[in-house]
C-alpha positions as a printed Julia matrix, in Angstrom:
59×3 Matrix{Float64}:
   1.49   1.74  -20.57
  -1.8    1.99  -18.63
  -4.6    4.25  -19.87
  -5.73   5.09  -16.33
  -5.3    8.69  -15.24
  -3.31   9.42  -12.13
  -4.69  11.59   -9.35
  -7.46  11.56   -6.81
  -9.97   8.74   -7.07
 -13.45   9.64   -8.27
 -16.02  10.33   -5.57
 -19.58   9.04   -5.32
 -20.68  12.58   -4.45
 -18.28  15.04   -6.08
 -18.2   18.44   -4.41
 -18.36  20.69   -7.44
 -20.39  23.56   -5.95
 -18.79  26.35   -3.94
 -20.22  28.97   -1.62
 -18.59  32.04   -0.18
 -19.71  33.66    3.05
 -18.63  36.64    5.09
 -18.12  36.13    8.82
 -16.79  38.21   11.68
 -13.72  37.34   13.74
 -15.79  35.66   16.47
 -17.48  33.22   14.07
 -14.16  32.48   12.34
 -12.54  31.75   15.71
 -15.39  29.4    16.65
 -15.15  27.67   13.27
 -11.4   27.21   13.55
 -11.62  26.0    17.16
 -14.33  23.49   16.21
 -12.35  22.21   13.25
  -9.2   21.85   15.34
 -10.95  20.06   18.21
 -12.71  17.64   15.84
  -9.57  17.27   13.68
 -11.42  18.12   10.48
 -11.76  20.99    8.02
 -13.74  24.22    8.09
 -15.77  22.92    5.16
 -16.7   19.77    7.03
 -17.89  21.8    10.03
 -20.06  23.96    7.75
 -21.5   20.86    6.03
 -22.31  19.3     9.42
 -24.03  22.52   10.49
 -26.17  22.59    7.35
 -27.15  18.94    7.85
 -28.02  19.59   11.51
 -30.26  22.57   10.7
 -31.92  20.68    7.85
 -32.59  17.63   10.05
 -34.11  19.83   12.77
 -36.42  21.45   10.22
 -37.64  18.02    9.08
 -38.91  17.18   12.58
């Protein structure tokens, strides 16, 4: 019998931190529409937004 654990493979950058935000219906609709159009998750859209703002601040 193998000693390897079953489940998701380990990540190079594990996402162990969580944030919780409050948004209105308009922002939630925009977030959902963006995620659907890009075929990704809400979390990915938020991460992309953070990266975009950070990159702009570095200029």
